[in-house]
DRENMARMI-887155 format. One record per residue (C-alpha): residue in one letter; z, x, y. Coordinates in Angstrom, 2 decimals. Layout:
<pts>
<"a"; <Z; X; Y>>
...
</pts>
This chain:
<pts>
<"m"; <86.74; -2.13; -23.28>>
<"s"; <85.74; -3.48; -26.92>>
<"q"; <88.18; -5.86; -26.67>>
<"h"; <87.03; -6.78; -23.53>>
<"f"; <83.45; -7.93; -24.89>>
<"t"; <85.32; -9.52; -27.56>>
<"n"; <87.09; -11.97; -25.42>>
<"i"; <83.53; -12.75; -23.48>>
<"l"; <82.29; -13.74; -26.88>>
<"f"; <85.32; -15.91; -27.86>>
<"a"; <84.76; -17.44; -24.14>>
<"f"; <80.84; -18.20; -25.15>>
<"s"; <81.94; -19.70; -28.59>>
<"n"; <84.84; -22.25; -27.00>>
<"a"; <82.16; -23.19; -24.14>>
<"l"; <79.95; -24.01; -26.99>>
<"s"; <82.54; -25.80; -29.09>>
<"w"; <80.72; -29.03; -29.21>>
<"l"; <78.08; -27.37; -31.37>>
<"p"; <78.39; -26.39; -35.31>>
<"p"; <80.24; -23.13; -35.40>>
<"a"; <77.44; -21.67; -37.77>>
<"i"; <75.19; -22.11; -35.17>>
<"v"; <76.69; -21.75; -32.29>>
<"s"; <77.17; -17.91; -34.24>>
<"i"; <73.56; -17.23; -34.77>>
<"l"; <72.95; -17.92; -31.27>>
<"m"; <75.52; -15.71; -30.11>>
<"l"; <74.12; -12.73; -32.32>>
<"v"; <70.75; -13.67; -30.76>>
<"i"; <71.57; -13.35; -27.34>>
<"v"; <73.79; -10.52; -27.43>>
<"g"; <70.92; -8.77; -29.51>>
<"l"; <68.23; -9.45; -27.00>>
<"t"; <70.27; -8.36; -24.66>>
<"a"; <71.51; -5.46; -26.01>>
<"f"; <67.43; -4.64; -26.47>>
<"y"; <66.09; -5.15; -23.10>>
<"a"; <69.15; -3.16; -21.51>>
<"g"; <67.92; -0.31; -23.71>>
<"h"; <64.07; -0.52; -22.84>>
<"g"; <65.39; -0.35; -19.09>>
<"a"; <67.47; 2.03; -19.67>>
<"s"; <64.94; 4.59; -21.04>>
<"a"; <62.32; 3.45; -18.28>>
<"l"; <64.76; 4.93; -15.59>>
<"i"; <64.43; 7.77; -17.78>>
<"l"; <60.95; 8.24; -18.16>>
<"r"; <60.64; 8.26; -14.00>>
<"i"; <62.24; 11.69; -14.01>>
<"p"; <60.79; 14.04; -11.58>>
<"g"; <58.42; 16.44; -13.75>>
<"t"; <60.05; 19.78; -14.11>>
<"r"; <60.09; 21.38; -17.60>>
<"s"; <63.32; 19.92; -18.21>>
<"g"; <62.87; 17.02; -17.06>>
<"a"; <59.19; 16.91; -18.90>>
<"m"; <61.09; 17.45; -22.36>>
<"i"; <63.85; 14.70; -21.69>>
<"r"; <60.49; 12.45; -21.26>>
<"n"; <58.89; 13.95; -23.96>>
<"t"; <62.42; 13.06; -26.50>>
<"v"; <62.74; 9.45; -24.89>>
<"s"; <59.08; 8.18; -25.11>>
<"v"; <59.13; 9.19; -28.89>>
<"l"; <62.69; 7.80; -29.89>>
<"r"; <62.27; 4.67; -27.42>>
<"r"; <61.98; 2.26; -29.78>>
<"p"; <64.25; 3.53; -32.45>>
<"m"; <67.18; 3.57; -29.94>>
<"q"; <66.65; 0.22; -28.90>>
<"v"; <66.79; -1.25; -32.43>>
<"m"; <69.97; 1.31; -32.81>>
<"v"; <71.77; 0.25; -29.88>>
<"t"; <70.85; -3.28; -30.82>>
<"l"; <72.59; -3.24; -34.33>>
<"l"; <75.54; -1.61; -32.86>>
<"v"; <76.26; -3.95; -30.55>>
<"l"; <75.63; -6.60; -33.04>>
<"l"; <78.11; -4.95; -35.50>>
<"a"; <80.50; -4.96; -32.56>>
<"a"; <79.94; -8.47; -31.97>>
<"l"; <79.96; -9.92; -35.69>>
<"p"; <83.89; -10.13; -35.65>>
<"a"; <83.85; -13.33; -32.78>>
<"a"; <81.13; -15.14; -34.79>>
<"t"; <83.73; -17.38; -36.77>>
<"g"; <81.14; -19.66; -37.94>>
<"f"; <80.58; -17.41; -40.56>>
<"s"; <82.67; -17.38; -43.80>>
<"y"; <83.90; -14.08; -45.15>>
<"e"; <81.35; -13.43; -47.49>>
<"e"; <78.36; -13.98; -44.88>>
<"e"; <80.09; -12.00; -42.03>>
<"q"; <80.62; -9.21; -45.06>>
<"n"; <76.69; -9.41; -45.99>>
<"l"; <75.44; -9.21; -42.42>>
<"r"; <77.68; -6.05; -41.99>>
<"l"; <76.12; -4.67; -44.99>>
<"f"; <72.29; -5.90; -43.67>>
<"f"; <73.24; -4.22; -40.13>>
<"f"; <74.56; -1.09; -41.75>>
<"f"; <71.31; -1.29; -44.24>>
<"l"; <68.78; -1.21; -41.03>>
<"l"; <71.09; 1.47; -38.77>>
<"i"; <70.83; 4.05; -41.55>>
<"l"; <67.15; 3.59; -41.90>>
<"v"; <66.44; 3.44; -37.99>>
<"f"; <68.69; 6.63; -37.87>>
<"g"; <66.52; 8.33; -40.55>>
<"f"; <63.15; 7.00; -38.89>>
<"s"; <64.86; 8.89; -36.02>>
<"l"; <65.60; 12.47; -37.09>>
<"i"; <61.90; 12.62; -38.70>>
<"s"; <60.51; 11.62; -35.41>>
<"m"; <62.92; 14.31; -33.70>>
<"f"; <62.37; 16.84; -35.82>>
<"r"; <58.31; 15.80; -35.70>>
<"l"; <58.69; 16.37; -32.13>>
<"m"; <60.48; 19.61; -32.15>>
<"s"; <58.02; 21.57; -34.53>>
<"e"; <54.73; 19.81; -32.73>>
<"a"; <56.38; 21.92; -29.33>>
<"y"; <57.00; 24.91; -31.04>>
<"l"; <53.28; 24.79; -32.35>>
<"n"; <52.00; 23.76; -29.03>>
<"r"; <53.76; 26.97; -27.52>>
<"l"; <52.07; 29.02; -30.26>>
<"a"; <48.92; 27.72; -29.07>>
<"r"; <49.24; 28.37; -25.97>>
<"l"; <50.09; 31.74; -26.89>>
<"d"; <47.12; 34.63; -26.73>>
<"y"; <47.60; 36.74; -29.51>>
<"a"; <45.41; 39.73; -30.08>>
<"d"; <45.72; 39.04; -33.86>>
<"d"; <46.26; 35.85; -34.55>>
<"i"; <48.04; 36.53; -37.96>>
<"m"; <51.44; 35.85; -36.20>>
<"a"; <50.78; 32.62; -35.21>>
<"r"; <49.20; 31.36; -38.55>>
<"a"; <52.17; 32.55; -40.25>>
<"h"; <54.45; 30.63; -38.09>>
<"q"; <52.18; 27.48; -38.18>>
<"t"; <52.03; 27.56; -41.99>>
<"q"; <55.70; 27.58; -42.41>>
<"i"; <56.53; 24.83; -39.50>>
<"k"; <54.00; 22.72; -41.13>>
<"v"; <54.72; 22.95; -44.76>>
<"l"; <58.87; 23.26; -44.18>>
<"r"; <58.19; 20.24; -42.00>>
<"r"; <56.34; 17.91; -44.30>>
<"l"; <59.25; 19.29; -47.01>>
<"g"; <62.11; 18.33; -44.54>>
<"e"; <60.39; 14.31; -43.49>>
<"i"; <60.41; 13.88; -47.65>>
<"l"; <64.05; 15.21; -47.74>>
<"i"; <65.39; 12.97; -44.64>>
<"g"; <63.55; 10.18; -46.10>>
<"l"; <64.46; 10.43; -49.64>>
<"v"; <68.44; 11.06; -48.48>>
<"t"; <68.09; 8.12; -45.90>>
<"v"; <66.55; 5.62; -48.15>>
<"a"; <69.67; 6.51; -51.40>>
<"s"; <72.07; 6.48; -48.71>>
<"a"; <70.70; 2.98; -47.23>>
<"l"; <70.70; 1.55; -50.91>>
<"m"; <73.67; 2.93; -52.06>>
<"l"; <75.54; 0.13; -49.48>>
<"f"; <75.30; -2.52; -51.97>>
<"p"; <77.21; -2.13; -55.37>>
<"s"; <74.84; -2.91; -57.94>>
<"v"; <72.58; -0.27; -56.39>>
<"k"; <74.79; 2.04; -56.11>>
<"q"; <75.90; 1.75; -59.76>>
<"y"; <72.61; 1.69; -61.06>>
<"g"; <71.84; 5.11; -59.05>>
<"v"; <74.78; 6.77; -59.78>>
<"s"; <74.24; 5.96; -63.68>>
<"l"; <70.57; 7.16; -62.92>>
<"f"; <71.34; 10.88; -61.86>>
<"a"; <74.48; 11.59; -63.36>>
<"s"; <73.35; 10.25; -67.31>>
<"a"; <71.79; 12.65; -69.38>>
<"g"; <69.77; 10.04; -71.44>>
<"a"; <66.44; 8.91; -71.79>>
<"a"; <65.92; 7.57; -68.63>>
<"s"; <66.31; 10.31; -66.72>>
<"l"; <64.31; 12.41; -69.11>>
<"i"; <61.58; 10.16; -68.71>>
<"v"; <62.30; 9.86; -64.54>>
<"g"; <62.06; 13.92; -64.84>>
<"l"; <58.90; 14.13; -66.98>>
<"s"; <57.01; 11.52; -64.76>>
<"a"; <57.84; 13.40; -61.85>>
<"r"; <57.16; 16.93; -63.03>>
<"g"; <53.49; 17.20; -61.09>>
<"l"; <55.40; 16.34; -57.68>>
<"l"; <58.49; 18.30; -58.32>>
<"t"; <56.37; 21.44; -59.32>>
<"n"; <53.96; 21.13; -56.12>>
<"l"; <56.57; 20.63; -54.04>>
<"i"; <58.57; 24.02; -54.96>>
<"a"; <55.36; 25.39; -54.65>>
<"g"; <55.36; 24.20; -51.02>>
<"v"; <58.44; 25.88; -50.10>>
<"q"; <57.09; 28.95; -51.53>>
<"i"; <54.06; 28.87; -50.12>>
<"a"; <55.67; 28.61; -47.03>>
<"i"; <58.13; 31.74; -47.60>>
<"t"; <55.67; 34.08; -49.31>>
<"q"; <52.85; 32.91; -47.46>>
<"p"; <49.62; 33.74; -49.93>>
<"i"; <47.48; 31.45; -47.44>>
<"r"; <48.23; 30.47; -44.24>>
<"m"; <46.25; 28.34; -41.54>>
<"e"; <42.73; 28.98; -40.87>>
<"d"; <43.00; 31.76; -43.92>>
<"l"; <39.42; 32.66; -45.45>>
<"v"; <39.55; 32.07; -49.05>>
<"v"; <37.33; 31.74; -51.85>>
<"i"; <37.44; 29.07; -53.84>>
<"n"; <34.74; 28.65; -57.12>>
<"g"; <32.52; 30.33; -55.01>>
<"d"; <33.07; 28.64; -52.18>>
<"w"; <33.88; 30.82; -48.60>>
<"c"; <36.59; 28.06; -47.49>>
<"w"; <38.75; 28.04; -44.12>>
<"v"; <42.49; 26.46; -45.25>>
<"e"; <42.61; 23.29; -42.94>>
<"e"; <45.64; 21.77; -43.76>>
<"i"; <49.01; 22.33; -46.17>>
<"t"; <50.45; 19.20; -47.38>>
<"a"; <53.64; 19.36; -49.10>>
<"t"; <51.43; 18.35; -52.34>>
<"y"; <48.15; 19.64; -52.18>>
<"v"; <45.71; 22.15; -49.57>>
<"v"; <42.85; 20.90; -47.46>>
<"l"; <40.04; 23.47; -47.55>>
<"r"; <37.09; 23.36; -45.15>>
<"v"; <33.96; 24.85; -46.67>>
<"w"; <31.31; 26.16; -43.98>>
<"d"; <28.52; 23.37; -44.64>>
<"w"; <32.00; 20.61; -43.91>>
<"r"; <32.56; 19.69; -47.45>>
<"r"; <36.38; 19.67; -48.14>>
<"h"; <37.78; 21.20; -51.40>>
<"i"; <41.56; 19.14; -52.25>>
<"v"; <43.42; 21.31; -54.36>>
<"p"; <47.20; 21.07; -55.31>>
<"i"; <49.60; 23.47; -53.79>>
<"s"; <50.55; 24.59; -57.12>>
<"y"; <46.77; 26.07; -57.74>>
<"f"; <47.75; 29.27; -55.34>>
<"l"; <50.88; 30.11; -57.09>>
<"e"; <49.29; 29.90; -60.78>>
<"n"; <45.44; 30.79; -60.37>>
<"r"; <43.95; 34.12; -59.03>>
<"f"; <41.67; 33.60; -55.46>>
<"e"; <40.49; 35.88; -52.40>>
<"n"; <42.18; 35.97; -49.46>>
<"w"; <40.15; 37.53; -46.65>>
<"t"; <42.49; 37.34; -43.82>>
<"h"; <45.64; 38.03; -45.36>>
<"n"; <46.54; 41.01; -43.62>>
<"s"; <43.67; 40.54; -40.63>>
<"a"; <41.62; 38.28; -39.47>>
<"a"; <38.97; 41.26; -38.69>>
<"i"; <36.73; 42.33; -41.61>>
<"t"; <33.84; 44.62; -42.67>>
<"g"; <30.76; 43.24; -43.52>>
<"v"; <28.08; 44.58; -45.90>>
<"v"; <24.12; 45.01; -45.85>>
<"f"; <21.73; 46.06; -48.14>>
<"l"; <18.08; 47.20; -47.57>>
<"w"; <15.54; 48.12; -49.85>>
<"l"; <13.54; 51.23; -48.57>>
<"d"; <10.94; 53.36; -50.14>>
<"y"; <11.94; 56.84; -51.63>>
<"d"; <9.62; 58.09; -48.26>>
<"a"; <11.77; 57.15; -45.60>>
<"p"; <13.49; 59.23; -43.39>>
<"m"; <17.08; 58.40; -44.11>>
<"d"; <18.33; 60.94; -41.03>>
<"e"; <16.21; 58.68; -38.63>>
<"i"; <16.79; 55.49; -39.86>>
<"r"; <20.58; 55.64; -39.68>>
<"d"; <20.49; 56.95; -36.18>>
<"m"; <18.23; 53.61; -35.78>>
<"l"; <20.80; 51.59; -37.46>>
<"r"; <23.72; 52.94; -35.19>>
<"e"; <21.60; 52.07; -32.61>>
<"i"; <20.82; 48.50; -33.75>>
<"v"; <24.59; 47.83; -34.57>>
<"r"; <26.10; 49.43; -30.85>>
<"s"; <23.65; 46.62; -29.46>>
<"c"; <25.23; 43.89; -31.19>>
<"p"; <28.07; 41.86; -28.91>>
<"l"; <29.72; 40.68; -32.27>>
<"w"; <30.26; 44.23; -33.39>>
<"d"; <34.29; 45.34; -33.04>>
<"g"; <33.48; 48.77; -32.07>>
<"k"; <35.44; 50.10; -35.53>>
<"v"; <33.84; 50.69; -38.56>>
<"f"; <29.88; 51.77; -38.88>>
<"d"; <28.44; 53.50; -41.52>>
<"a"; <24.93; 53.99; -43.68>>
<"q"; <24.46; 55.06; -46.74>>
<"v"; <21.91; 55.50; -49.67>>
<"s"; <24.37; 53.56; -52.30>>
<"d"; <21.98; 53.07; -54.92>>
<"c"; <18.20; 53.66; -56.64>>
<"t"; <16.12; 52.84; -58.95>>
<"d"; <12.62; 53.63; -59.73>>
<"q"; <10.97; 52.09; -57.18>>
<"a"; <13.18; 52.20; -54.48>>
<"m"; <16.15; 53.05; -53.10>>
<"s"; <19.30; 50.93; -51.49>>
<"v"; <20.60; 51.72; -48.36>>
<"r"; <24.07; 50.39; -47.51>>
<"i"; <25.23; 49.46; -44.43>>
<"i"; <29.07; 48.37; -43.31>>
<"a"; <29.94; 47.09; -39.82>>
<"s"; <33.37; 45.40; -38.91>>
<"a"; <34.03; 42.14; -36.82>>
<"r"; <36.95; 40.62; -35.55>>
<"n"; <36.85; 37.50; -38.01>>
<"a"; <34.82; 36.41; -41.04>>
<"m"; <32.24; 33.96; -39.24>>
<"q"; <31.60; 36.61; -36.88>>
<"s"; <30.92; 39.49; -39.54>>
<"w"; <28.12; 36.75; -41.06>>
<"d"; <26.28; 36.55; -37.92>>
<"l"; <26.92; 40.18; -36.95>>
<"r"; <25.25; 40.97; -40.92>>
<"c"; <22.48; 38.64; -40.50>>
<"d"; <21.40; 39.83; -37.18>>
<"i"; <21.62; 43.53; -38.42>>
<"r"; <19.46; 42.60; -41.19>>
<"e"; <16.84; 40.91; -39.00>>
<"k"; <17.15; 43.34; -36.42>>
<"a"; <16.44; 46.54; -39.00>>
<"i"; <13.30; 44.98; -40.81>>
<"a"; <11.83; 44.37; -37.21>>
<"r"; <12.51; 48.30; -36.37>>
<"i"; <11.60; 49.88; -39.96>>
<"r"; <8.32; 47.51; -40.02>>
<"a"; <7.46; 48.69; -36.28>>
<"e"; <8.49; 52.43; -36.65>>
<"f"; <8.56; 53.51; -40.15>>
<"p"; <6.09; 51.40; -41.91>>
<"q"; <6.17; 54.11; -44.83>>
<"a"; <9.89; 53.49; -45.74>>
<"l"; <8.63; 49.77; -46.61>>
<"p"; <9.27; 49.24; -50.59>>
<"r"; <6.07; 49.97; -52.45>>
<"r"; <5.11; 49.76; -55.96>>
<"r"; <3.26; 52.77; -57.34>>
<"v"; <0.97; 52.35; -60.29>>
<"a"; <-0.73; 56.36; -61.91>>
<"f"; <-4.14; 55.64; -63.69>>
<"v"; <-4.17; 58.01; -66.14>>
<"s"; <-7.18; 59.07; -69.02>>
<"p"; <-6.15; 57.44; -72.83>>
<"e"; <-7.28; 60.76; -73.73>>
<"t"; <-6.10; 63.69; -71.98>>
<"g"; <-3.36; 62.05; -70.34>>
<"a"; <-4.54; 63.43; -66.84>>
<"k"; <-4.61; 61.58; -63.38>>
<"l"; <-8.15; 59.52; -62.81>>
<"d"; <-9.74; 59.91; -59.69>>
<"v"; <-9.11; 56.04; -58.49>>
<"t"; <-12.01; 56.83; -55.70>>
<"d"; <-14.39; 57.76; -58.26>>
<"p"; <-16.06; 54.12; -59.54>>
<"d"; <-16.81; 55.60; -62.88>>
<"t"; <-13.75; 56.43; -63.86>>
<"l"; <-12.25; 53.15; -63.48>>
<"l"; <-14.87; 51.63; -66.07>>
<"s"; <-13.48; 50.62; -69.07>>
<"p"; <-14.68; 52.35; -72.54>>
<"p"; <-18.33; 52.17; -73.56>>
<"v"; <-18.89; 49.31; -76.08>>
<"h"; <-22.00; 49.20; -78.42>>
<"r"; <-23.91; 46.33; -77.87>>
<"p"; <-27.24; 45.34; -79.45>>
<"p"; <-30.58; 46.81; -77.97>>
<"p"; <-32.04; 44.16; -75.56>>
<"g"; <-33.78; 41.04; -76.94>>
<"s"; <-32.45; 41.49; -80.83>>
<"y"; <-31.22; 38.13; -81.85>>
<"m"; <-27.88; 38.24; -83.93>>
<"g"; <-27.93; 34.58; -85.90>>
<"p"; <-25.41; 33.10; -87.72>>
<"g"; <-25.24; 35.24; -90.81>>
<"s"; <-26.71; 38.18; -89.48>>
<"r"; <-25.73; 41.85; -89.36>>
<"a"; <-25.01; 44.39; -87.05>>
<"d"; <-28.06; 47.01; -88.21>>
<"g"; <-30.78; 43.94; -88.07>>
<"r"; <-30.44; 42.92; -91.85>>
<"r"; <-29.68; 39.78; -93.08>>
</pts>
């Protein structure tokens, strides 16, 4: 079949022998390339019309993603097959065109691999999103692994593709071999300049394997509650509750200490503190708090307790713990418990509200004074001059000058 294709091209060249050979060769390659490109377009359009079965949908998605790269690859392969029939080019020109077509073919092939890799990973992530997990730790772990490894795979495929394409040219090949094989100053400079990038790339692999953080994990960075929104090959995007974003190098999570509130489970236990007076009836208040927590729809029904955890000279601290399904629900649950508890205590146990105690004590005897007697609240007597006496400048208290 290849010989038949070459014979057709030679016949085309002979038919246009009245033109300059170089123009005939260029015209032949243009016509062959356009024919192959639109033939590939028509074939892909037919495949996209496959009925909507499950396997048909997968084939349509694959063809839709790889449609343009495959058309270009088919065109380049046909041009390489037609190049021997282009007699209007010299041997050197033909070799240069061949290298150029191989160069483009390798680049397009690498781009197709990246697109296919991305398509497969997205299909797996969409499948995970459709599953109903009681606890989404497994789904988030797989999302983290797939997204991190996908980005690393794209970078690796891109580097190999570009390196393979450049190695086709002898001058670049010699430079690349000497660059990667030598142990001289140039290698050291390149290695030192890429140290940060390589550190983050290796850290990305470690994150994907060990998973100290996962997608949508709740972490605490610099005092801010943040959700892991995106994990790239070199950095992590953290979403703060007020929609701010922290951009953190991925190596930070291997080199620094941080808090991960959802590492083992999305469920979390929230704590509420109330300051009450010593006259507060704790048994009745504990029953009231249990009733409040049970009435909250955000409580997951697992953990509840109310205890006196601390005290001062003025009041005692009551610690209330209640569990929720995730951190956001825990925050809302704590606010709900706090609001309802304050309202119920004010209405049912006003004596339990914190108060400041002041004791009035006699300075002579140290005995308590009767605060209901206004005489006991007067200040100590002061010796004052009799009414009508004048004490001008230079006068003494006894009236003598």
